[in-house]
Biopython code that builds the backbone (N, CA, C, O; Angstrom):
import numpy as np
from Bio.PDB.StructureBuilder import StructureBuilder

atoms = [
    (1, "MET", "N", (1.038, -1.224, -0.006)),
    (1, "MET", "CA", (-0.095, 0.211, -0.024)),
    (1, "MET", "C", (1.007, 1.069, -0.033)),
    (1, "MET", "O", (2.092, 0.820, 0.493)),
    (2, "GLU", "N", (0.626, 2.364, -0.808)),
    (2, "GLU", "CA", (1.086, 3.461, -0.838)),
    (2, "GLU", "C", (1.450, 4.255, 0.463)),
    (2, "GLU", "O", (0.486, 4.264, 1.228)),
    (3, "ALA", "N", (2.440, 4.862, 0.907)),
    (3, "ALA", "CA", (2.587, 5.850, 2.170)),
    (3, "ALA", "C", (1.308, 6.724, 2.185)),
    (3, "ALA", "O", (0.942, 7.293, 1.157)),
    (4, "GLY", "N", (0.681, 6.823, 3.262)),
    (4, "GLY", "CA", (-0.189, 7.843, 3.665)),
    (4, "GLY", "C", (-1.530, 7.950, 2.836)),
    (4, "GLY", "O", (-2.289, 8.917, 2.768)),
    (5, "LEU", "N", (-1.636, 6.693, 2.209)),
    (5, "LEU", "CA", (-3.084, 6.746, 1.545)),
    (5, "LEU", "C", (-3.679, 5.176, 2.097)),
    (5, "LEU", "O", (-3.033, 4.139, 1.944)),
    (6, "GLY", "N", (-4.751, 5.231, 2.621)),
    (6, "GLY", "CA", (-5.286, 4.137, 3.104)),
    (6, "GLY", "C", (-5.970, 3.303, 1.892)),
    (6, "GLY", "O", (-6.041, 3.865, 0.799)),
    (7, "MET", "N", (-6.486, 1.958, 2.041)),
    (7, "MET", "CA", (-7.138, 1.329, 1.287)),
    (7, "MET", "C", (-8.499, 1.734, 0.736)),
    (7, "MET", "O", (-8.878, 1.488, -0.409)),
    (8, "GLN", "N", (-9.124, 2.317, 1.574)),
    (8, "GLN", "CA", (-10.334, 2.866, 1.053)),
    (8, "GLN", "C", (-10.332, 3.958, 0.287)),
    (8, "GLN", "O", (-11.228, 4.053, -0.551)),
    (9, "THR", "N", (-9.323, 5.032, 0.402)),
    (9, "THR", "CA", (-8.652, 5.986, -0.425)),
    (9, "THR", "C", (-8.361, 5.444, -1.928)),
    (9, "THR", "O", (-8.961, 5.819, -2.934)),
    (10, "ILE", "N", (-7.546, 4.693, -1.886)),
    (10, "ILE", "CA", (-7.177, 4.006, -3.168)),
    (10, "ILE", "C", (-8.276, 3.267, -3.908)),
    (10, "ILE", "O", (-8.035, 3.036, -5.093)),
    (11, "VAL", "N", (-9.519, 2.824, -3.391)),
    (11, "VAL", "CA", (-10.428, 2.204, -4.054)),
    (11, "VAL", "C", (-11.245, 3.351, -4.510)),
    (11, "VAL", "O", (-11.470, 3.497, -5.711)),
    (12, "GLU", "N", (-11.700, 4.170, -3.624)),
    (12, "GLU", "CA", (-12.235, 5.519, -4.232)),
    (12, "GLU", "C", (-11.735, 6.314, -5.418)),
    (12, "GLU", "O", (-12.335, 6.858, -6.346)),
    (13, "ALA", "N", (-10.618, 6.229, -5.146)),
    (13, "ALA", "CA", (-9.762, 7.151, -6.355)),
    (13, "ALA", "C", (-9.910, 6.283, -7.637)),
    (13, "ALA", "O", (-10.232, 6.802, -8.706)),
    (14, "THR", "N", (-9.669, 4.944, -7.509)),
    (14, "THR", "CA", (-9.600, 4.152, -8.851)),
    (14, "THR", "C", (-11.065, 3.935, -9.361)),
    (14, "THR", "O", (-11.254, 3.800, -10.570)),
    (15, "SER", "N", (-12.135, 3.897, -8.451)),
    (15, "SER", "CA", (-13.612, 4.003, -8.803)),
    (15, "SER", "C", (-13.685, 5.485, -9.641)),
    (15, "SER", "O", (-14.062, 5.512, -10.812)),
    (16, "ARG", "N", (-13.322, 6.589, -8.977)),
    (16, "ARG", "CA", (-13.395, 7.756, -9.664)),
    (16, "ARG", "C", (-12.757, 7.862, -11.336)),
    (16, "ARG", "O", (-13.235, 8.328, -12.370)),
    (17, "LEU", "N", (-11.514, 7.218, -11.028)),
    (17, "LEU", "CA", (-10.604, 7.103, -12.366)),
    (17, "LEU", "C", (-11.555, 6.288, -13.769)),
    (17, "LEU", "O", (-11.545, 6.455, -14.988)),
    (18, "GLU", "N", (-12.170, 5.545, -13.016)),
    (18, "GLU", "CA", (-12.699, 4.365, -13.905)),
    (18, "GLU", "C", (-14.238, 5.240, -14.706)),
    (18, "GLU", "O", (-14.654, 5.065, -15.851)),
    (19, "ARG", "N", (-14.742, 6.067, -13.752)),
    (19, "ARG", "CA", (-15.762, 6.930, -14.019)),
    (19, "ARG", "C", (-15.447, 7.856, -14.887)),
    (19, "ARG", "O", (-16.203, 8.153, -15.812)),
    (20, "SER", "N", (-14.242, 8.444, -14.681)),
    (20, "SER", "CA", (-13.766, 9.364, -15.396)),
    (20, "SER", "C", (-13.363, 8.925, -17.070)),
    (20, "SER", "O", (-13.400, 9.723, -18.007)),
    (21, "ALA", "N", (-13.002, 7.557, -17.169)),
    (21, "ALA", "CA", (-12.377, 7.141, -18.266)),
    (21, "ALA", "C", (-13.569, 6.731, -19.222)),
    (21, "ALA", "O", (-13.376, 6.634, -20.434)),
    (22, "ARG", "N", (-14.764, 6.501, -18.670)),
    (22, "ARG", "CA", (-16.039, 6.072, -19.307)),
    (22, "ARG", "C", (-16.626, 7.609, -19.835)),
    (22, "ARG", "O", (-17.233, 7.741, -20.898)),
    (23, "LEU", "N", (-16.352, 8.649, -18.968)),
    (23, "LEU", "CA", (-16.881, 9.820, -19.567)),
    (23, "LEU", "C", (-15.947, 10.608, -20.717)),
    (23, "LEU", "O", (-16.385, 11.366, -21.583)),
    (24, "LEU", "N", (-14.685, 10.270, -20.522)),
    (24, "LEU", "CA", (-14.055, 10.673, -21.431)),
    (24, "LEU", "C", (-13.912, 9.865, -22.639)),
    (24, "LEU", "O", (-13.302, 10.375, -23.579)),
    (25, "LEU", "N", (-14.423, 8.577, -22.772)),
    (25, "LEU", "CA", (-14.596, 7.739, -23.735)),
    (25, "LEU", "C", (-15.919, 8.241, -24.805)),
    (25, "LEU", "O", (-16.021, 8.208, -26.032)),
    (26, "ALA", "N", (-16.834, 8.701, -23.739)),
    (26, "ALA", "CA", (-18.281, 9.123, -24.590)),
    (26, "ALA", "C", (-18.034, 10.460, -25.054)),
    (26, "ALA", "O", (-18.598, 10.838, -26.082)),
    (27, "ARG", "N", (-17.137, 11.344, -24.322)),
    (27, "ARG", "CA", (-16.621, 12.666, -24.840)),
    (27, "ARG", "C", (-16.029, 12.405, -26.457)),
    (27, "ARG", "O", (-16.519, 12.862, -27.490)),
    (28, "ALA", "N", (-14.780, 11.491, -26.313)),
    (28, "ALA", "CA", (-14.113, 11.146, -27.609)),
    (28, "ALA", "C", (-15.144, 10.994, -28.795)),
    (28, "ALA", "O", (-15.065, 11.650, -29.834)),
    (29, "GLY", "N", (-16.016, 10.157, -28.555)),
    (29, "GLY", "CA", (-16.989, 9.483, -29.516)),
    (29, "GLY", "C", (-17.780, 10.745, -30.161)),
    (29, "GLY", "O", (-18.093, 10.849, -31.347)),
    (30, "GLN", "N", (-18.032, 11.663, -29.146)),
    (30, "GLN", "CA", (-18.907, 12.773, -29.645)),
    (30, "GLN", "C", (-18.088, 13.799, -30.541)),
    (30, "GLN", "O", (-18.594, 14.332, -31.528)),
    (31, "LEU", "N", (-16.901, 14.016, -30.161)),
    (31, "LEU", "CA", (-16.013, 14.866, -30.595)),
    (31, "LEU", "C", (-15.417, 14.265, -32.172)),
    (31, "LEU", "O", (-15.370, 14.897, -33.227)),
    (32, "GLU", "N", (-15.030, 12.955, -31.934)),
    (32, "GLU", "CA", (-14.704, 12.357, -33.188)),
    (32, "GLU", "C", (-15.734, 12.357, -34.419)),
    (32, "GLU", "O", (-15.374, 12.568, -35.577)),
    (33, "GLU", "N", (-17.080, 12.091, -34.028)),
    (33, "GLU", "CA", (-18.062, 12.907, -35.192)),
    (33, "GLU", "C", (-17.971, 14.178, -35.529)),
    (33, "GLU", "O", (-18.218, 14.517, -36.687)),
    (34, "LEU", "N", (-17.710, 14.820, -34.854)),
    (34, "LEU", "CA", (-17.657, 16.164, -35.292)),
    (34, "LEU", "C", (-16.304, 16.461, -36.246)),
    (34, "LEU", "O", (-16.278, 17.189, -37.237)),
    (35, "VAL", "N", (-15.175, 15.686, -35.665)),
    (35, "VAL", "CA", (-14.028, 15.660, -36.551)),
    (35, "VAL", "C", (-14.333, 15.078, -38.025)),
    (35, "VAL", "O", (-13.998, 15.652, -39.061)),
    (36, "CYS", "N", (-15.056, 13.788, -37.953)),
    (36, "CYS", "CA", (-15.400, 13.196, -39.079)),
    (36, "CYS", "C", (-16.184, 14.176, -40.114)),
    (36, "CYS", "O", (-15.941, 14.258, -41.318)),
    (37, "HIS", "N", (-16.915, 14.711, -39.586)),
    (37, "HIS", "CA", (-17.764, 15.702, -40.307)),
    (37, "HIS", "C", (-17.298, 16.885, -40.829)),
    (37, "HIS", "O", (-18.039, 17.681, -41.405)),
    (38, "GLY", "N", (-15.911, 17.082, -40.639)),
    (38, "GLY", "CA", (-15.070, 18.172, -41.281)),
    (38, "GLY", "C", (-15.134, 19.605, -40.435)),
    (38, "GLY", "O", (-15.029, 20.746, -40.884)),
    (39, "GLU", "N", (-15.311, 19.237, -39.278)),
    (39, "GLU", "CA", (-15.540, 20.335, -38.366)),
    (39, "GLU", "C", (-13.914, 20.749, -37.587)),
    (39, "GLU", "O", (-13.549, 20.092, -36.612)),
    (40, "GLU", "N", (-13.154, 21.738, -38.074)),
    (40, "GLU", "CA", (-11.896, 21.817, -37.942)),
    (40, "GLU", "C", (-11.777, 22.143, -36.536)),
    (40, "GLU", "O", (-10.848, 21.590, -35.949)),
    (41, "GLU", "N", (-12.508, 22.910, -35.882)),
    (41, "GLU", "CA", (-12.208, 23.402, -34.412)),
    (41, "GLU", "C", (-12.448, 22.436, -33.413)),
    (41, "GLU", "O", (-12.182, 22.649, -32.230)),
    (42, "ALA", "N", (-13.039, 21.168, -33.915)),
    (42, "ALA", "CA", (-13.029, 19.926, -32.804)),
    (42, "ALA", "C", (-11.808, 19.172, -32.518)),
    (42, "ALA", "O", (-11.679, 18.434, -31.541)),
    (43, "TRP", "N", (-10.907, 19.392, -33.421)),
    (43, "TRP", "CA", (-9.741, 18.799, -33.308)),
    (43, "TRP", "C", (-8.645, 18.885, -31.960)),
    (43, "TRP", "O", (-8.043, 17.978, -31.384)),
    (44, "ILE", "N", (-8.658, 20.146, -31.757)),
    (44, "ILE", "CA", (-7.993, 20.247, -30.611)),
    (44, "ILE", "C", (-8.517, 19.346, -29.344)),
    (44, "ILE", "O", (-7.890, 18.446, -28.786)),
    (45, "PRO", "N", (-9.990, 19.882, -29.001)),
    (45, "PRO", "CA", (-10.703, 19.253, -27.987)),
    (45, "PRO", "C", (-10.583, 17.827, -28.196)),
    (45, "PRO", "O", (-10.425, 17.159, -27.174)),
    (46, "TYR", "N", (-10.631, 17.121, -29.479)),
    (46, "TYR", "CA", (-10.838, 15.774, -29.672)),
    (46, "TYR", "C", (-9.128, 15.169, -28.987)),
    (46, "TYR", "O", (-8.981, 14.244, -28.189)),
    (47, "LEU", "N", (-8.181, 15.906, -29.516)),
    (47, "LEU", "CA", (-6.939, 15.309, -29.462)),
    (47, "LEU", "C", (-6.548, 15.442, -27.763)),
    (47, "LEU", "O", (-5.966, 14.563, -27.129)),
    (48, "LEU", "N", (-7.046, 16.839, -27.175)),
    (48, "LEU", "CA", (-6.889, 16.595, -25.618)),
    (48, "LEU", "C", (-7.572, 15.488, -24.942)),
    (48, "LEU", "O", (-6.983, 14.794, -24.113)),
    (49, "THR", "N", (-8.673, 15.320, -25.238)),
    (49, "THR", "CA", (-9.415, 14.497, -24.794)),
    (49, "THR", "C", (-9.068, 12.919, -24.973)),
    (49, "THR", "O", (-9.289, 12.070, -24.109)),
    (50, "LEU", "N", (-8.529, 12.694, -26.148)),
    (50, "LEU", "CA", (-7.728, 11.281, -26.267)),
    (50, "LEU", "C", (-6.391, 11.334, -25.381)),
    (50, "LEU", "O", (-6.141, 10.385, -24.637)),
    (51, "GLY", "N", (-5.527, 12.444, -25.458)),
    (51, "GLY", "CA", (-4.447, 12.236, -24.472)),
    (51, "GLY", "C", (-4.978, 12.166, -22.832)),
    (51, "GLY", "O", (-4.326, 11.490, -22.036)),
    (52, "THR", "N", (-5.853, 12.697, -22.515)),
    (52, "THR", "CA", (-6.364, 12.567, -21.217)),
    (52, "THR", "C", (-6.933, 10.979, -20.706)),
    (52, "THR", "O", (-6.744, 10.410, -19.631)),
    (53, "LEU", "N", (-7.680, 10.535, -21.899)),
    (53, "LEU", "CA", (-8.079, 9.176, -21.761)),
    (53, "LEU", "C", (-6.920, 8.168, -21.761)),
    (53, "LEU", "O", (-6.961, 7.175, -21.035)),
    (54, "ALA", "N", (-5.840, 8.436, -22.613)),
    (54, "ALA", "CA", (-4.820, 7.409, -22.507)),
    (54, "ALA", "C", (-4.069, 7.308, -21.361)),
    (54, "ALA", "O", (-3.564, 6.262, -20.951)),
    (55, "HIS", "N", (-3.965, 8.753, -20.665)),
    (55, "HIS", "CA", (-3.275, 8.676, -19.470)),
    (55, "HIS", "C", (-4.066, 8.184, -18.393)),
    (55, "HIS", "O", (-3.467, 7.610, -17.484)),
    (56, "VAL", "N", (-5.425, 8.315, -18.324)),
    (56, "VAL", "CA", (-6.303, 7.785, -17.419)),
    (56, "VAL", "C", (-6.067, 6.385, -17.238)),
    (56, "VAL", "O", (-5.816, 5.893, -16.138)),
    (57, "LEU", "N", (-6.179, 5.469, -18.752)),
    (57, "LEU", "CA", (-6.244, 4.526, -18.857)),
    (57, "LEU", "C", (-5.019, 3.677, -18.283)),
    (57, "LEU", "O", (-5.029, 2.590, -17.704)),
    (58, "ASP", "N", (-3.908, 4.561, -18.643)),
    (58, "ASP", "CA", (-2.422, 4.006, -17.966)),
    (58, "ASP", "C", (-2.417, 3.711, -16.783)),
    (58, "ASP", "O", (-1.717, 2.751, -16.459)),
    (59, "HIS", "N", (-3.185, 4.422, -15.747)),
    (59, "HIS", "CA", (-3.400, 4.412, -14.444)),
    (59, "HIS", "C", (-4.219, 3.036, -13.820)),
    (59, "HIS", "O", (-4.114, 2.459, -12.738)),
    (60, "LEU", "N", (-5.085, 2.790, -15.021)),
    (60, "LEU", "CA", (-6.207, 1.864, -14.657)),
    (60, "LEU", "C", (-5.586, 0.557, -15.087)),
    (60, "LEU", "O", (-6.043, -0.462, -14.569)),
    (61, "THR", "N", (-4.634, 0.451, -15.940)),
    (61, "THR", "CA", (-3.901, -0.786, -16.159)),
    (61, "THR", "C", (-3.260, -1.719, -15.015)),
    (61, "THR", "O", (-2.362, -1.418, -14.229)),
    (62, "PRO", "N", (-3.913, -2.848, -15.125)),
    (62, "PRO", "CA", (-3.672, -3.810, -13.944)),
    (62, "PRO", "C", (-2.141, -4.041, -14.174)),
    (62, "PRO", "O", (-1.581, -4.155, -15.265)),
    (63, "GLY", "N", (-1.524, -4.091, -12.816)),
    (63, "GLY", "CA", (0.107, -4.134, -12.849)),
    (63, "GLY", "C", (0.690, -2.788, -12.790)),
    (63, "GLY", "O", (1.918, -2.732, -12.733)),
    (64, "ARG", "N", (-0.063, -1.561, -12.795)),
    (64, "ARG", "CA", (0.583, -0.467, -13.175)),
    (64, "ARG", "C", (1.322, -0.091, -11.853)),
    (64, "ARG", "O", (2.384, 0.531, -11.863)),
    (65, "ARG", "N", (0.715, -0.493, -10.752)),
    (65, "ARG", "CA", (1.148, 0.057, -9.440)),
    (65, "ARG", "C", (2.241, -0.987, -8.880)),
    (65, "ARG", "O", (2.731, -0.807, -7.766)),
    (66, "GLY", "N", (2.593, -2.031, -9.646)),
    (66, "GLY", "CA", (3.561, -3.150, -8.717)),
    (66, "GLY", "C", (2.818, -4.162, -8.570)),
    (66, "GLY", "O", (3.560, -5.144, -8.549)),
    (67, "GLU", "N", (1.437, -4.557, -8.423)),
    (67, "GLU", "CA", (0.635, -5.485, -8.152)),
    (67, "GLU", "C", (0.881, -6.758, -9.026)),
    (67, "GLU", "O", (0.967, -6.503, -10.227)),
    (68, "LEU", "N", (0.998, -7.936, -8.719)),
    (68, "LEU", "CA", (0.993, -9.096, -9.540)),
    (68, "LEU", "C", (-0.182, -9.309, -10.226)),
    (68, "LEU", "O", (-1.203, -8.838, -9.725)),
    (69, "LEU", "N", (-0.271, -9.972, -11.360)),
    (69, "LEU", "CA", (-1.395, -9.820, -12.461)),
    (69, "LEU", "C", (-1.682, -11.519, -12.189)),
    (69, "LEU", "O", (-0.882, -12.424, -11.954)),
    (70, "THR", "N", (-2.974, -11.525, -12.308)),
    (70, "THR", "CA", (-3.524, -13.041, -12.529)),
    (70, "THR", "C", (-2.987, -13.580, -13.881)),
    (70, "THR", "O", (-2.332, -12.820, -14.595)),
    (71, "THR", "N", (-3.241, -14.899, -14.278)),
    (71, "THR", "CA", (-3.428, -15.472, -15.279)),
    (71, "THR", "C", (-4.003, -14.797, -16.327)),
    (71, "THR", "O", (-3.396, -14.464, -17.345)),
    (72, "SER", "N", (-5.230, -14.576, -16.086)),
    (72, "SER", "CA", (-6.484, -14.113, -17.017)),
    (72, "SER", "C", (-5.972, -12.699, -17.248)),
    (72, "SER", "O", (-6.173, -12.228, -18.368)),
    (73, "GLN", "N", (-5.390, -12.019, -16.418)),
    (73, "GLN", "CA", (-5.240, -10.411, -16.580)),
    (73, "GLN", "C", (-3.871, -10.274, -17.571)),
    (73, "GLN", "O", (-3.735, -9.467, -18.491)),
    (74, "MET", "N", (-2.899, -11.291, -17.121)),
    (74, "MET", "CA", (-1.726, -11.218, -17.987)),
    (74, "MET", "C", (-2.036, -11.748, -19.369)),
    (74, "MET", "O", (-1.405, -11.337, -20.343)),
    (75, "ALA", "N", (-3.114, -12.768, -19.489)),
    (75, "ALA", "CA", (-3.207, -13.180, -20.894)),
    (75, "ALA", "C", (-4.045, -12.070, -21.954)),
    (75, "ALA", "O", (-3.989, -12.008, -23.182)),
    (76, "ALA", "N", (-4.748, -11.320, -21.088)),
    (76, "ALA", "CA", (-5.378, -10.354, -21.826)),
    (76, "ALA", "C", (-4.551, -8.981, -22.330)),
    (76, "ALA", "O", (-4.869, -8.240, -23.260)),
    (77, "ARG", "N", (-3.556, -8.882, -21.560)),
    (77, "ARG", "CA", (-2.344, -8.018, -21.576)),
    (77, "ARG", "C", (-1.600, -8.526, -22.866)),
    (77, "ARG", "O", (-1.192, -7.676, -23.657)),
    (78, "LEU", "N", (-1.387, -9.938, -23.138)),
    (78, "LEU", "CA", (-0.751, -10.253, -24.184)),
    (78, "LEU", "C", (-1.553, -10.605, -25.351)),
    (78, "LEU", "O", (-1.053, -11.118, -26.353)),
    (79, "ASN", "N", (-3.111, -10.264, -25.200)),
    (79, "ASN", "CA", (-3.890, -10.664, -26.370)),
    (79, "ASN", "C", (-4.039, -12.201, -26.572)),
    (79, "ASN", "O", (-4.285, -12.657, -27.688)),
    (80, "LEU", "N", (-3.908, -12.876, -25.635)),
    (80, "LEU", "CA", (-3.862, -14.492, -25.480)),
    (80, "LEU", "C", (-5.001, -14.962, -24.812)),
    (80, "LEU", "O", (-5.681, -14.170, -24.159)),
    (81, "SER", "N", (-5.345, -16.334, -24.902)),
    (81, "SER", "CA", (-6.464, -16.923, -24.145)),
    (81, "SER", "C", (-5.240, -17.400, -22.797)),
    (81, "SER", "O", (-4.049, -17.635, -22.999)),
    (82, "PRO", "N", (-5.940, -17.445, -21.469)),
    (82, "PRO", "CA", (-5.400, -17.962, -20.467)),
    (82, "PRO", "C", (-4.647, -19.334, -20.849)),
    (82, "PRO", "O", (-3.434, -19.527, -20.762)),
    (83, "LYS", "N", (-5.594, -20.216, -21.278)),
    (83, "LYS", "CA", (-5.155, -21.464, -21.686)),
    (83, "LYS", "C", (-3.546, -21.413, -22.703)),
    (83, "LYS", "O", (-2.573, -22.163, -22.638)),
    (84, "THR", "N", (-3.778, -20.333, -23.503)),
    (84, "THR", "CA", (-2.512, -20.441, -24.313)),
    (84, "THR", "C", (-1.217, -19.999, -23.865)),
    (84, "THR", "O", (-0.113, -20.394, -24.242)),
    (85, "LEU", "N", (-1.577, -18.905, -22.795)),
    (85, "LEU", "CA", (-0.463, -18.431, -21.853)),
    (85, "LEU", "C", (0.064, -19.541, -21.081)),
    (85, "LEU", "O", (1.274, -19.654, -20.885)),
    (86, "LEU", "N", (-0.867, -20.440, -20.595)),
    (86, "LEU", "CA", (-0.351, -21.458, -19.826)),
    (86, "LEU", "C", (0.454, -22.361, -20.390)),
    (86, "LEU", "O", (1.475, -22.807, -19.866)),
    (87, "ARG", "N", (-0.037, -22.694, -21.608)),
    (87, "ARG", "CA", (0.828, -23.707, -22.659)),
    (87, "ARG", "C", (2.138, -23.128, -22.938)),
    (87, "ARG", "O", (3.157, -23.815, -23.014)),
    (88, "ARG", "N", (2.105, -21.628, -23.119)),
    (88, "ARG", "CA", (3.561, -21.059, -23.257)),
    (88, "ARG", "C", (4.351, -21.395, -22.224)),
    (88, "ARG", "O", (5.482, -21.863, -22.355)),
    (89, "LYS", "N", (3.677, -21.126, -20.946)),
    (89, "LYS", "CA", (4.439, -21.495, -19.579)),
    (89, "LYS", "C", (5.472, -22.831, -19.719)),
    (89, "LYS", "O", (6.698, -22.933, -19.711)),
    (90, "ALA", "N", (4.351, -23.813, -19.854)),
    (90, "ALA", "CA", (4.554, -25.188, -19.710)),
    (90, "ALA", "C", (5.937, -25.339, -20.890)),
    (90, "ALA", "O", (6.901, -26.032, -20.566)),
    (91, "ARG", "N", (5.910, -24.686, -22.137)),
    (91, "ARG", "CA", (6.896, -25.097, -22.869)),
    (91, "ARG", "C", (8.176, -24.119, -22.694)),
    (91, "ARG", "O", (9.042, -24.011, -23.561)),
    (92, "GLY", "N", (8.186, -23.361, -21.356)),
    (92, "GLY", "CA", (9.255, -22.391, -21.237)),
    (92, "GLY", "C", (9.537, -21.275, -22.050)),
    (92, "GLY", "O", (10.654, -20.757, -22.062)),
    (93, "GLU", "N", (8.401, -20.793, -22.868)),
    (93, "GLU", "CA", (8.730, -19.769, -23.394)),
    (93, "GLU", "C", (8.413, -18.599, -22.465)),
    (93, "GLU", "O", (8.920, -17.563, -22.898)),
    (94, "ILE", "N", (7.856, -18.461, -21.529)),
    (94, "ILE", "CA", (7.452, -17.404, -20.770)),
    (94, "ILE", "C", (7.441, -17.763, -19.248)),
    (94, "ILE", "O", (6.868, -18.792, -18.893)),
    (95, "ARG", "N", (8.104, -16.885, -18.264)),
    (95, "ARG", "CA", (8.085, -17.465, -16.999)),
    (95, "ARG", "C", (7.447, -16.423, -15.988)),
    (95, "ARG", "O", (7.801, -15.244, -15.984)),
    (96, "PRO", "N", (6.515, -16.917, -15.161)),
    (96, "PRO", "CA", (5.745, -16.044, -14.290)),
    (96, "PRO", "C", (6.795, -15.625, -13.200)),
    (96, "PRO", "O", (7.867, -16.226, -13.131)),
    (97, "ALA", "N", (6.491, -14.605, -12.359)),
    (97, "ALA", "CA", (7.220, -14.005, -11.260)),
    (97, "ALA", "C", (6.974, -14.590, -10.114)),
    (97, "ALA", "O", (7.704, -14.314, -9.162)),
    (98, "LEU", "N", (5.856, -15.560, -9.947)),
    (98, "LEU", "CA", (5.640, -16.464, -9.010)),
    (98, "LEU", "C", (4.917, -17.552, -9.154)),
    (98, "LEU", "O", (3.764, -17.541, -9.585)),
    (99, "GLU", "N", (5.465, -18.444, -8.847)),
    (99, "GLU", "CA", (4.926, -19.744, -8.876)),
    (99, "GLU", "C", (4.643, -20.564, -7.467)),
    (99, "GLU", "O", (5.636, -20.514, -6.741)),
    (100, "CYS", "N", (3.706, -21.194, -6.982)),
    (100, "CYS", "CA", (3.541, -21.796, -5.924)),
    (100, "CYS", "C", (2.488, -22.537, -5.921)),
    (100, "CYS", "O", (1.373, -22.143, -5.577)),
    (101, "GLY", "N", (2.823, -23.907, -6.385)),
    (101, "GLY", "CA", (1.681, -24.865, -6.374)),
    (101, "GLY", "C", (0.652, -24.538, -7.484)),
    (101, "GLY", "O", (1.116, -24.565, -8.624)),
    (102, "LYS", "N", (-0.363, -24.303, -7.388)),
    (102, "LYS", "CA", (-1.114, -23.775, -8.687)),
    (102, "LYS", "C", (-1.486, -22.178, -8.617)),
    (102, "LYS", "O", (-2.249, -21.591, -9.385)),
    (103, "LEU", "N", (-0.840, -21.675, -7.627)),
    (103, "LEU", "CA", (-0.916, -20.362, -7.640)),
    (103, "LEU", "C", (0.341, -19.442, -8.609)),
    (103, "LEU", "O", (1.550, -19.430, -8.380)),
    (104, "ILE", "N", (-0.271, -18.836, -9.537)),
    (104, "ILE", "CA", (0.897, -18.368, -10.692)),
    (104, "ILE", "C", (0.366, -16.833, -10.636)),
    (104, "ILE", "O", (-0.787, -16.419, -10.753)),
    (105, "ARG", "N", (1.502, -16.167, -10.433)),
    (105, "ARG", "CA", (1.045, -14.350, -10.478)),
    (105, "ARG", "C", (2.433, -14.079, -11.552)),
    (105, "ARG", "O", (3.462, -14.749, -11.629)),
    (106, "TRP", "N", (2.032, -12.840, -12.330)),
    (106, "TRP", "CA", (2.910, -12.324, -13.065)),
    (106, "TRP", "C", (3.227, -10.822, -12.887)),
    (106, "TRP", "O", (2.452, -10.065, -12.302)),
    (107, "ARG", "N", (4.100, -10.528, -13.282)),
    (107, "ARG", "CA", (4.426, -9.088, -13.273)),
    (107, "ARG", "C", (3.938, -8.008, -14.085)),
    (107, "ARG", "O", (3.487, -6.910, -13.756)),
    (108, "GLY", "N", (4.161, -8.661, -15.481)),
    (108, "GLY", "CA", (3.387, -7.843, -16.414)),
    (108, "GLY", "C", (4.240, -7.255, -17.268)),
    (108, "GLY", "O", (3.788, -6.596, -18.204)),
    (109, "ASP", "N", (5.472, -7.388, -17.096)),
    (109, "ASP", "CA", (6.641, -7.241, -18.175)),
    (109, "ASP", "C", (7.153, -8.220, -18.668)),
    (109, "ASP", "O", (8.027, -7.971, -19.498)),
    (110, "GLU", "N", (6.854, -9.685, -18.391)),
    (110, "GLU", "CA", (7.162, -10.700, -19.010)),
    (110, "GLU", "C", (7.070, -10.717, -20.503)),
    (110, "GLU", "O", (5.985, -10.312, -20.919)),
    (111, "VAL", "N", (7.939, -11.086, -21.421)),
    (111, "VAL", "CA", (7.867, -10.886, -22.723)),
    (111, "VAL", "C", (8.149, -12.610, -23.192)),
    (111, "VAL", "O", (9.137, -13.260, -22.849)),
    (112, "PRO", "N", (7.066, -13.092, -24.008)),
    (112, "PRO", "CA", (7.390, -14.462, -24.440)),
    (112, "PRO", "C", (8.495, -14.511, -25.429)),
    (112, "PRO", "O", (8.512, -13.774, -26.414)),
    (113, "GLN", "N", (9.393, -15.358, -25.171)),
    (113, "GLN", "CA", (10.655, -15.538, -26.346)),
    (113, "GLN", "C", (10.262, -15.809, -27.560)),
    (113, "GLN", "O", (11.090, -15.954, -28.459)),
]
sb = StructureBuilder()
sb.init_structure("model")
sb.init_model(0)
sb.init_chain("A")
sb.init_seg("    ")
for serial, (resi, resn, name, xyz) in enumerate(atoms, 1):
    if name == "N":
        sb.init_residue(resn, " ", resi, " ")
    sb.init_atom(name, np.array(xyz, "f"), 0.0, 1.0, " ", f" {name:<3s}", serial, name[0])
structure = sb.get_structure()
């Protein structure tokens, strides 16, 4: 846990970021329609909205704060099915950060060889 922040505060902040991401996504959709219809003045708000959305999503990405990922989360990050990820692990193509019996956790920065 981060110094000075309680778990409840972190949960509330994450919930707020998730709501913000949904609002930014909706706004980006509205602005995209304007841009596609040739409204030049919509470009700057559109690009600012996309930049902010990318920044917010980066903070919502599992593993961003150093926590370990589940196999499902790691598979999603690699755009694989969990079963394919486990097959690659069995073949030695990728190694998890932690493996204790059936418990497998990933750092998120592992790269298949």
